[in-house]
N, CA, C and O of each residue as an XYZ file, in Angstrom:
632
protein
N     -20.881     -0.204    -22.871
C     -19.841     -0.681    -23.089
C     -18.747      0.654    -22.572
O     -18.387      1.654    -23.194
N     -18.424      0.194    -21.217
C     -17.444      0.890    -20.843
C     -16.088      1.291    -21.602
O     -15.656      0.500    -22.441
N     -15.411      2.462    -21.350
C     -14.512      2.782    -22.013
C     -13.311      3.061    -20.792
O     -13.844      3.292    -19.707
N     -12.144      3.080    -20.763
C     -11.229      3.075    -19.767
C     -11.267      4.722    -19.171
O     -10.687      4.886    -18.098
N     -11.766      5.661    -19.661
C     -11.862      7.058    -19.223
C     -12.923      6.921    -18.250
O     -12.760      7.314    -17.095
N     -14.148      6.314    -18.697
C     -15.343      6.252    -17.805
C     -15.364      5.282    -16.664
O     -16.178      5.369    -15.745
N     -14.183      4.093    -16.775
C     -14.157      3.071    -15.667
C     -13.330      3.966    -14.498
O     -13.617      3.688    -13.333
N     -12.599      4.731    -14.663
C     -11.846      5.587    -13.750
C     -12.379      6.751    -13.395
O     -12.350      7.619    -14.267
N     -12.929      7.069    -12.220
C     -13.871      8.053    -11.832
C     -13.287      9.254    -10.858
O     -13.657     10.423    -10.740
N     -12.039      8.381    -10.088
C     -11.510      9.258     -8.897
C     -10.019      8.967     -8.925
O      -9.616      7.816     -9.093
N      -9.216      9.971     -8.765
C      -7.959      9.788     -8.458
C      -7.381     10.651     -7.348
O      -7.446     11.872     -7.487
N      -6.898     10.202     -6.406
C      -6.361     11.038     -5.142
C      -5.233     10.399     -4.500
O      -4.947      9.202     -4.544
N      -4.440     11.610     -3.719
C      -3.074     11.383     -2.996
C      -3.332     11.651     -1.650
O      -4.241     12.302     -1.136
N      -2.268     10.967     -1.096
C      -2.235     10.982      0.475
C      -0.861     11.290      0.921
O      -0.079     10.339      0.905
N      -0.440     12.374      1.293
C       1.012     12.573      1.623
C       1.207     12.463      2.847
O       2.397     12.648      3.097
N       0.468     12.201      3.933
C       0.690     12.173      5.206
C       0.671     10.679      5.785
O       0.489     10.501      6.989
N       0.822      9.831      5.084
C       1.296      8.224      5.309
C       2.614      7.801      5.646
O       3.557      8.493      5.263
N       2.797      6.870      6.242
C       4.099      5.917      6.109
C       3.721      4.708      5.821
O       2.518      4.449      5.868
N       4.558      3.825      5.501
C       4.791      2.530      5.062
C       5.723      1.777      6.056
O       6.813      2.276      6.337
N       5.298      0.492      6.642
C       6.066     -0.620      7.327
C       5.760     -1.771      6.597
O       4.640     -2.064      6.179
N       6.795     -2.419      6.455
C       7.149     -3.379      6.265
C       7.534     -4.644      7.250
O       8.635     -4.489      7.779
N       6.992     -5.619      7.532
C       7.445     -6.392      8.739
C       8.022     -7.994      8.182
O       7.237     -8.910      7.937
N       9.025     -8.074      8.089
C       9.601     -9.158      7.668
C       9.726    -10.551      8.309
O       9.488    -10.605      9.516
N       9.990    -11.437      7.811
C      10.123    -13.065      8.622
C       9.085    -13.171      9.601
O       9.239    -13.668     10.717
N       7.968    -12.665      9.126
C       6.833    -13.452     10.308
C       6.645    -15.006     10.206
O       7.024    -15.517      9.152
N       6.118    -15.807     11.151
C       5.881    -17.133     11.085
C       4.752    -17.115     10.232
O       3.844    -16.285     10.291
N       4.856    -18.221      9.301
C       3.806    -18.275      8.642
C       2.459    -18.564      9.448
O       2.156    -19.753      9.533
N       1.795    -17.835      9.919
C       0.543    -18.293     11.179
C      -0.196    -17.046     11.217
O       0.249    -15.935     11.505
N      -1.749    -17.466     10.787
C      -2.475    -16.471     10.861
C      -2.798    -16.049     12.232
O      -3.416    -14.988     12.311
N      -2.561    -16.547     13.132
C      -2.260    -16.302     14.583
C      -1.293    -15.322     14.907
O      -1.558    -14.445     15.729
N       0.025    -15.399     14.224
C       0.973    -14.795     14.464
C       0.385    -13.257     13.557
O       0.413    -12.222     14.222
N       0.006    -13.187     12.461
C      -0.376    -12.045     12.009
C      -1.569    -11.363     12.656
O      -1.455    -10.161     12.417
N      -2.428    -11.549     13.216
C      -3.266    -11.398     13.931
C      -2.799    -10.718     15.313
O      -3.079     -9.563     15.637
N      -2.131    -11.518     15.982
C      -1.283    -10.588     17.307
C      -0.572     -9.451     16.656
O      -0.661     -8.379     17.254
N       0.111     -9.470     15.556
C       1.065     -8.263     15.259
C      -0.363     -7.143     15.004
O      -0.418     -6.009     15.480
N      -1.154     -7.615     14.377
C      -2.103     -6.539     13.906
C      -3.208     -6.057     15.058
O      -3.893     -5.041     14.936
N      -3.256     -6.853     16.060
C      -3.836     -6.516     17.387
C      -2.955     -5.723     18.419
O      -3.470     -4.981     19.256
N      -1.651     -5.912     18.319
C      -0.838     -5.000     18.851
C      -0.737     -3.724     18.512
O      -0.540     -2.888     19.393
N      -0.843     -3.390     17.303
C      -1.237     -2.131     16.529
C      -2.504     -1.375     16.652
O      -2.623     -0.155     16.546
N      -3.381     -2.192     16.874
C      -4.904     -1.739     17.047
C      -5.100     -1.209     18.567
O      -5.825     -0.298     18.967
N      -4.133     -2.156     19.371
C      -4.439     -1.419     20.562
C      -3.605     -0.326     21.298
O      -3.623      0.052     22.469
N      -2.874      0.050     20.228
C      -2.398      1.526     20.287
C      -2.993      2.295     19.608
O      -2.367      3.235     19.119
N      -4.270      2.160     19.378
C      -5.054      2.951     18.583
C      -4.931      3.494     17.292
O      -5.585      4.443     16.860
N      -3.865      2.709     16.552
C      -3.374      3.084     15.086
C      -4.337      2.335     13.949
O      -4.590      1.130     13.956
N      -4.790      3.239     13.036
C      -5.527      2.913     11.997
C      -4.726      2.556     10.897
O      -4.002      3.493     10.559
N      -4.565      1.336     10.078
C      -3.616      0.935      9.037
C      -4.425      0.566      7.946
O      -5.607      0.262      8.101
N      -3.753      0.576      6.642
C      -4.825      0.696      5.541
C      -3.576      0.051      4.796
O      -2.480     -0.046      5.349
N      -3.853     -0.435      3.344
C      -3.182     -0.965      2.109
C      -2.449     -2.039      2.549
O      -1.283     -2.241      2.209
N      -3.272     -2.940      3.510
C      -2.434     -4.034      3.713
C      -2.069     -5.338      2.594
O      -2.902     -5.803      1.817
N      -0.799     -5.749      2.695
C      -0.322     -6.776      1.665
C       0.398     -7.484      2.244
O       1.340     -7.016      2.883
N       0.113     -9.036      2.170
C       0.941    -10.183      2.607
C       1.766    -10.901      1.353
O       1.160    -11.037      0.290
N       2.752    -11.233      1.432
C       3.583    -12.100      0.608
C       3.210    -13.572      0.792
O       2.581    -13.898      1.799
N       3.555    -14.456     -0.100
C       3.432    -15.894     -0.258
C       4.170    -16.284      0.647
O       5.116    -15.539      0.905
N       4.055    -17.340      1.316
C       4.887    -17.937      2.490
C       6.211    -18.748      1.740
O       6.165    -19.651      0.904
N       7.331    -18.120      2.323
C       8.592    -19.038      1.860
C       9.548    -19.212      2.888
O      10.244    -18.411      3.513
N       9.424    -20.429      2.919
C      10.407    -21.094      3.869
C       9.767    -21.177      5.499
O      10.484    -21.225      6.498
N       8.262    -21.183      5.513
C       7.774    -20.786      6.716
C       7.615    -19.510      7.269
O       7.286    -19.407      8.451
N       7.821    -18.441      6.513
C       7.819    -16.891      6.738
C       6.886    -15.933      5.834
O       6.816    -16.067      4.613
N       6.394    -15.252      6.339
C       5.992    -14.341      5.280
C       6.053    -12.760      5.635
O       6.300    -12.457      6.802
N       5.863    -11.855      4.782
C       6.119    -10.539      5.080
C       4.604     -9.650      5.109
O       3.710    -10.047      4.361
N       4.438     -8.830      5.713
C       3.390     -7.629      5.497
C       3.518     -6.513      5.557
O       4.111     -6.089      6.550
N       3.078     -5.631      4.637
C       3.155     -4.196      4.524
C       1.915     -3.426      4.496
O       0.898     -3.774      3.896
N       2.061     -2.356      5.180
C       0.857     -1.690      5.305
C       0.914     -0.167      5.490
O       1.967      0.152      6.042
N       0.208      0.756      5.239
C       0.173      2.370      5.405
C      -0.272      2.370      6.699
O      -0.738      1.386      7.274
N      -0.104      3.692      7.259
C      -0.964      3.966      8.609
C      -0.319      5.561      8.624
O       0.712      5.759      7.981
N      -0.843      6.487      9.244
C      -0.794      7.917      9.448
C       0.401      8.091      9.960
O       0.631      7.548     11.040
N       1.323      8.793      9.388
C       2.789      8.875      9.529
C       3.004      9.455     11.009
O       4.002      9.119     11.647
N       1.999     10.381     11.571
C       2.041     10.630     12.973
C       2.190      9.505     13.840
O       2.721      9.704     14.933
N       1.811      8.368     13.537
C       1.555      7.019     14.209
C       2.900      6.185     14.061
O       3.248      5.409     14.951
N       3.511      6.341     13.107
C       4.739      5.674     12.706
C       5.882      5.283     13.913
O       6.463      4.202     13.817
N       6.130      6.029     14.843
C       6.810      5.597     15.883
C       6.458      5.088     16.699
O       7.263      4.411     17.338
N       4.759      5.157     17.199
C       4.226      4.178     18.151
C       4.017      3.020     17.633
O       4.059      1.997     18.317
N       3.765      3.023     16.351
C       3.649      1.574     15.741
C       4.688      0.969     15.587
O       4.478     -0.244     15.606
N       6.162      1.338     15.378
C       7.564      0.705     15.693
C       7.488     -0.021     17.040
O       7.578     -1.225     17.280
N       7.278      1.133     17.941
C       7.474      0.682     19.237
C       6.649     -0.802     19.638
O       7.121     -1.806     20.172
N       5.292     -0.546     19.186
C       4.253     -2.128     19.403
C       4.864     -3.426     18.546
O       4.833     -4.559     19.026
N       5.348     -3.180     17.405
C       5.899     -4.169     16.486
C       7.462     -4.658     17.149
O       7.985     -5.762     16.996
N       7.913     -3.697     17.782
C       9.559     -3.988     18.396
C       9.180     -4.495     19.704
O      10.147     -5.006     20.270
N       8.092     -4.528     20.385
C       7.723     -5.049     21.699
C       7.348     -6.520     21.156
O       7.418     -7.259     22.138
N       7.062     -7.100     20.272
C       6.383     -8.238     19.811
C       7.873     -9.106     19.165
O       7.648    -10.123     18.509
N       9.202     -8.720     19.350
C      10.231     -9.291     19.134
C      10.486    -10.602     20.214
O      11.211    -11.543     19.891
N       9.831    -10.536     21.459
C      10.303    -11.849     22.033
C       9.500    -12.961     21.887
O       9.935    -14.079     22.163
N       8.157    -12.748     21.406
C       7.261    -13.662     20.939
C       7.519    -14.243     19.569
O       7.315    -15.426     19.296
N       8.082    -13.143     18.542
C       8.511    -13.689     17.327
C      10.258    -12.859     16.897
O      10.565    -11.846     16.270
N      10.987    -13.848     17.566
C      12.269    -13.269     17.531
C      12.781    -13.302     16.006
O      13.934    -12.924     15.801
N      12.095    -13.677     15.065
C      12.876    -13.547     13.697
C      12.375    -12.043     13.035
O      13.076    -11.489     12.188
N      11.223    -11.509     13.461
C      10.844    -10.447     12.437
C      11.735     -9.233     12.715
O      12.393     -9.052     13.739
N      11.649     -8.346     11.539
C      12.355     -7.251     11.425
C      11.498     -6.278     10.787
O      10.606     -6.638     10.019
N      11.706     -5.133     11.047
C      10.809     -4.046      9.809
C      11.783     -3.258      9.227
O      12.994     -3.168      9.424
N      10.889     -2.608      8.340
C      11.493     -1.717      7.489
C      10.531     -0.521      7.595
O       9.344     -0.842      7.544
N      10.771      0.671      7.719
C       9.863      1.892      7.842
C      10.135      2.677      6.857
O      11.330      2.767      6.574
N       9.208      3.427      6.089
C       9.319      4.676      4.980
C       8.572      6.033      5.534
O       7.385      6.301      5.347
N       9.194      6.552      6.005
C       8.078      8.096      6.304
C       7.527      8.549      5.134
O       6.304      8.615      5.009
N       8.288      8.870      4.259
C       8.525      9.811      3.042
C       7.710      9.104      1.969
O       8.314      8.525      1.066
N       6.353      9.110      2.004
C       5.484      8.267      0.904
C       4.409      9.015      0.455
O       4.022     10.012      1.065
N       3.938      8.645     -0.480
C       2.681      9.225     -1.019
C       1.778      7.816     -1.418
O       2.229      6.795     -1.937
N       0.630      8.037     -1.088
C      -0.400      6.785     -1.277
C      -1.271      7.554     -2.491
O      -1.948      8.553     -2.248
N      -1.174      7.009     -3.716
C      -2.121      7.163     -4.753
C      -3.342      6.286     -5.101
O      -3.235      5.059     -5.104
N      -4.192      6.742     -5.315
C      -5.384      5.758     -5.263
C      -6.167      6.087     -6.769
O      -6.195      7.268     -7.117
N      -6.707      5.203     -7.530
C      -7.109      5.330     -8.577
C      -8.418      4.261     -8.465
O      -8.401      3.047     -8.258
N      -9.625      5.231     -8.695
C     -10.873      4.131     -8.546
C     -11.824      4.585     -9.352
O     -11.794      5.584    -10.070
N     -13.061      3.443     -9.131
C     -13.971      3.684    -10.203
C     -14.737      2.443    -10.304
O     -14.132      1.417    -10.615
N     -16.044      2.409    -10.072
C     -16.890      1.094    -10.077
C     -16.893      0.429    -11.530
O     -17.012     -0.790    -11.660
N     -16.774      1.181    -12.470
C     -16.361      0.692    -13.804
C     -15.165     -0.044    -14.195
O     -14.981     -0.471    -15.334
N     -14.307     -0.189    -13.159
C     -13.224     -0.547    -13.087
C     -13.164     -2.360    -13.249
O     -12.455     -3.050    -13.981
N     -14.187     -2.742    -12.270
C     -14.358     -4.234    -12.189
C     -14.790     -4.716    -13.413
O     -14.557     -5.918    -13.547
N     -15.510     -4.025    -14.635
C     -15.501     -4.857    -15.841
C     -14.997     -4.446    -17.158
O     -15.376     -4.667    -18.308
N     -13.846     -3.657    -16.542
C     -12.795     -3.084    -17.794
C     -11.740     -3.802    -17.598
O     -11.232     -3.665    -16.485
N     -11.171     -4.622    -18.410
C      -9.692     -4.920    -18.207
C      -8.732     -3.977    -18.805
O      -8.989     -3.257    -19.770
N      -7.515     -4.026    -18.121
C      -6.395     -3.590    -18.779
C      -6.230     -1.992    -17.794
O      -5.487     -1.077    -18.149
N      -6.956     -1.965    -16.744
C      -6.893     -0.539    -16.114
C      -5.492     -0.530    -15.286
O      -4.737      0.441    -15.228
N      -5.257     -1.945    -14.579
C      -3.751     -1.813    -13.954
C      -2.710     -2.191    -14.629
O      -1.667     -2.123    -13.978
N      -2.566     -2.712    -16.113
C      -1.836     -2.371    -16.813
C      -1.426     -1.081    -17.354
O      -0.228     -0.823    -17.477
N      -2.387     -0.208    -17.704
C      -2.371      1.190    -18.113
C      -1.523      1.939    -16.751
O      -0.452      2.545    -16.790
N      -2.214      1.722    -15.821
C      -1.612      2.650    -14.360
C       0.143      2.103    -14.448
O       1.015      2.953    -14.626
N       0.411      0.996    -14.339
C       1.838      0.556    -14.368
C       2.593      1.078    -15.448
O       3.721      1.522    -15.238
N       2.038      1.073    -16.706
C       2.551      1.578    -18.006
C       2.860      3.146    -18.116
O       3.790      3.631    -18.762
N       1.766      3.952    -17.255
C       2.233      5.210    -16.984
C       3.263      5.457    -16.123
O       4.078      6.332    -16.414
N       3.370      4.786    -15.034
C       4.235      5.063    -14.149
C       5.677      4.702    -14.624
O       6.669      5.314    -14.227
N       5.711      3.784    -15.398
C       7.009      3.384    -16.106
C       7.297      4.354    -16.933
O       8.453      4.762    -17.041
N       6.319      4.842    -17.608
C       6.870      5.810    -18.830
C       7.222      7.218    -17.848
O       8.047      8.042    -18.244
N       6.652      7.346    -16.811
C       7.100      8.440    -16.199
C       8.509      8.420    -15.208
O       8.973      9.434    -14.688
N       9.039      7.147    -15.076
C      10.015      6.447    -14.547
C       9.908      7.039    -12.835
O      10.620      7.786    -12.163
N       8.540      6.218    -12.546
C       7.935      6.363    -10.953
C       8.276      4.852    -10.537
O       7.972      3.829    -11.150
N       8.863      4.956     -9.544
C       9.113      3.537     -8.885
C       7.917      3.434     -7.724
O       7.634      4.291     -6.887
N       7.245      2.008     -7.944
C       6.180      1.953     -7.150
C       6.839      1.149     -5.919
O       7.599      0.235     -6.238
N       6.686      1.326     -4.904
C       7.204      0.584     -3.773
C       6.167     -0.459     -3.371
O       6.532     -1.631     -3.474
N       4.809     -0.198     -2.886
C       3.995     -1.214     -2.745
C       2.508     -0.936     -3.427
O       2.197      0.196     -3.798
N       1.679     -1.999     -3.549
C       0.577     -1.776     -4.335
C      -0.411     -2.789     -3.605
O      -0.060     -3.827     -3.045
N      -1.811     -2.264     -3.721
C      -2.967     -3.149     -3.344
C      -4.013     -2.929     -4.466
O      -3.905     -1.886     -5.110
N      -4.963     -3.748     -4.761
C      -5.831     -3.634     -5.618
C      -7.211     -4.359     -4.803
O      -7.204     -5.050     -3.784
N      -8.249     -3.971     -5.568
C      -9.469     -4.365     -5.257
C     -10.119     -4.380     -6.670
O      -9.563     -3.862     -7.639
N     -11.493     -5.088     -6.746
C     -12.224     -4.724     -7.989
C     -12.359     -3.180     -8.690
O     -12.381     -2.959     -9.900
N     -12.432     -2.324     -7.763
C     -12.851     -1.119     -7.977
C     -11.565     -0.057     -7.740
O     -11.562      1.061     -8.254
N     -10.778     -0.420     -7.127
C      -9.383      0.573     -6.865
C      -8.005     -0.216     -6.882
O      -7.836     -1.421     -6.693
N      -7.133      0.692     -7.136
C      -5.816      0.534     -7.230
C      -5.116      1.672     -6.417
O      -5.190      2.830     -6.827
N      -4.416      1.352     -5.237
C      -3.546      2.161     -4.459
C      -2.050      1.655     -4.286
O      -1.714      0.543     -3.877
N      -1.352      2.533     -4.617
C       0.073      2.510     -4.645
C       0.942      3.395     -3.745
O       0.553      4.476     -3.303
N       2.088      2.888     -3.515
C       2.951      3.777     -2.622
C       3.937      4.382     -3.907
O       4.236      3.668     -4.864
N       4.364      5.733     -3.777
C       5.467      6.070     -4.552
C       6.206      6.978     -3.614
O       5.800      7.092     -2.458
N       7.604      7.841     -4.165
C       7.847      8.914     -3.646
C       7.409     10.265     -3.485
O       6.748     10.663     -4.444
N       7.568     11.050     -2.609
C       6.682     12.249     -2.457
C       7.013     13.341     -3.922
O       6.182     14.115     -4.395
N       8.593     13.115     -4.493
C       8.577     13.811     -5.065
C       8.223     13.440     -6.957
O       8.437     14.109     -7.968
N       7.698     12.274     -6.773
C       6.885     11.909     -7.740
C       5.467     12.013     -7.739
O       4.809     11.445     -8.611
N       4.902     12.732     -6.780
C       3.538     12.790     -6.673
C       2.806     13.672     -7.567
O       1.671     13.296     -7.860
N       3.269     14.902     -8.123
C       2.758     15.470     -9.139
C       2.755     15.044    -10.714
O       1.859     15.069    -11.557
N       3.827     14.730    -10.754
C       4.028     14.043    -12.112
C       3.015     12.701    -12.279
O       2.412     12.368    -13.299
N       3.015     12.056    -11.003
C       2.013     10.640    -11.140
C       0.397     11.370    -11.579
O      -0.347     11.095    -12.520
N       0.268     12.257    -10.611
C      -1.320     12.883    -10.692
C      -1.569     13.305    -12.020
O      -2.487     12.787    -12.656
N      -0.739     14.331    -12.587
C      -0.658     14.449    -13.767
C      -0.475     13.745    -14.892
O      -0.650     14.323    -15.965
N      -0.105     12.424    -14.868
C      -0.118     11.871    -15.934
C      -1.659     10.762    -15.848
O      -2.344     10.358    -16.787
N      -1.796     10.552    -14.609
C      -3.096      9.810    -14.370
C      -4.235     10.570    -14.899
O      -5.001     10.013    -15.686
N      -4.439     11.921    -14.505
C      -5.501     12.721    -14.978
C      -5.515     12.711    -16.255
O      -6.610     12.479    -16.767
N      -4.542     12.911    -17.012
C      -4.614     13.314    -18.549
C      -4.877     11.962    -19.172
O      -5.481     11.911    -20.244
N      -4.478     10.907    -18.591
C      -4.803      9.458    -19.171
C      -6.223      9.062    -19.034
O      -6.838      8.525    -19.955
N      -6.784      9.355    -17.777
C      -7.884      8.919    -17.757
C      -9.148      9.927    -17.916
O     -10.321      9.659    -17.656
N      -8.550     11.326    -18.475
C      -9.308     12.375    -18.867
C     -10.270     13.082    -17.555
O     -11.445     13.444    -17.625
N      -9.313     13.141    -16.323
C     -10.059     13.477    -15.023
C      -9.569     15.051    -14.956
O      -9.937     15.773    -14.030
């Protein structure tokens, strides 16, 4: 039987990231593929991709990327406005991506709840989040990085 501490084996942060949210994309896999292809053609590696549920035929996607590529990515996306006139974007240059991971997370309920509770107790705003069976990554403000890392490390005894 795994306990919470054993379920989480690694916590790390990356403060060289940026976050882009593209709003009002037509609810079409083709549209999203074209947007992501444009970014890839500019040799930009993206991560932490999240899509909203469609509302009124539109979706939003958010993703992280290396901060050094932010301007290039914004130019690529803005270049698609003739194809997708409804899109607009928000970019956040000052972010930290924190990740909590461990192979035991797949069998241990409550890890996400504990992470959110810890962030709430520390009054840390989470701007974006993605999860898998073995990893939770979330975006916070750089001023909260140390406080978040310390709280997580203490809670999961790392």
